[in-house]
N, C-alpha and C positions, 0 to 999 in steps of 0.2 A: 591564644595561649602565650604565656610568658615563661621564660626559664632563666634561672641564675645558678651559678656554680661557684663554690669557693673551696680552696684547699689551703690548709695551713699546718705548720709544725707546732706541736704543743709548746715548745720552748719560745716561740714567737711572742706569746702572751705572758710569759712568766714575770717579766719585769713590771708589766702594766697591771697584772692581777693583784700585786701587792700594794697598789695605790688606791686609796678610797675614792679619789675623784674619778678614776677610770671606771671603777665598778659602778658608781652612781651615773656616769655618762652612758655606759654601755648596757647595763642590765636593769631589767624590771625588778621590782621588789620581790615578786614571787620567785623569779629565777634565783635571786640571791638567797632567799629563805630555803629553797630546795637544796642549793649547793651547800649551805651551812649545815645541813643535816648529814652530809657525807664526810668521810675522812678526807685529809688533804689531797691525796692523789686522785681520788674519785671526783672531788670538787673541781680540781684542775681540769680533768678530762671533760667533765660536764660543762663547765664554763667555756672551755675552748670549743666544744661542739656547738654550744649555743651561739658563740660569736661567729663561727663559720656559717651557721644557718642564717644569722642576721645579715651577714655580708651577701649571701646568696639571695635572700629575699630582696635586699636593697638593689641588687643587680637586676632582678626580675622586675622591680618597680621602675628601673631605669634611672635611679637617682644616685646610687652609691651613697656614701656618707657625705651628702651635700644637699643643696637646695632645701635647707631647713629640716631635713630628716635626721633625727638622732637615733642611734642604735637601740636605745631603751624603748623607743616607740614601736619596735618590733619585738614583742615578747614571744619567746619560744617556750611554751609551757608543756605540760605532760597530760595525756589522757589517763584514765584510771589504770590502763594496762601499760603505761609508760611510753607510749608513742608520742612523738613531738607534734604539737599543734600550735599554729601561729595566731596571735592576737595583735592586730594593729591598732594604734591610737594616734591621735594628733595628725601631724602633717603626713605621716606614712599612710594612715587610713584615707586621708584626702587624696593622695596620689593614686592609691588603688581605686578609689571611687571614680576619679577622673578618667582612668584607663578602662573602666568597666570591669574591673577584676573582682569577682565574687568571692573566691576562696584562694588561699595559698597553702599548698601542701609542701612539707619538707621531709627530706630523708637525711639522716646524719650517720656517717660511718667512721669508725676508728680502726686504724691498723698501725700498730707500733706507735711511732711518734707523729703520725699523720692523722688529720681529721679532714674529712670530705663532707660537704653539704651540698645538696641540690634542692632548689626551690622551684615549684611549678605553680604558676598563677593561672587560674581557670576563669574564663569570662562568665558573665551573667548569662544564664540560659535565654535564648531568644524567646520573646513573647511572654516573659514572666511578669511584665507590668511593673517591675521594680525600677523606677526611674531614679531612686536615690543612690544607687550604686553600692549600697551597703549590704554586704553579705554576712553570713553567719559567723565568720571568723574575724570580723572587723568590728571594733568598738570605737567609741569616740571619747 
């Protein structure tokens, strides 16, 4: 089992969120589309929560924003009921597979100007016969 945690203040991202290059570097297209459907304050909160979740996932992977992993390779999408779900691509998915990580679950919490995210990586079940390391939450 792997765990990662991140805490940030909403204002930490304000300057960066206004820059197109940062949005393209940090966010998956689906995340940006979802945020675009919200008003400005809700979009700010949504993107900050996603960024904290990405940081937590990267910590669980043991990479941080390094070793070829880009934040946009960790997409924090939503289920039909709004719960966050992680989809890994590229080098991030490769790192998870190398670790034997089958799924990554995240929880995001907002309180005032703070955003907290926790990521929990779960291993492949023993005896599953899955040698490729690719679980249901990871795409290529």
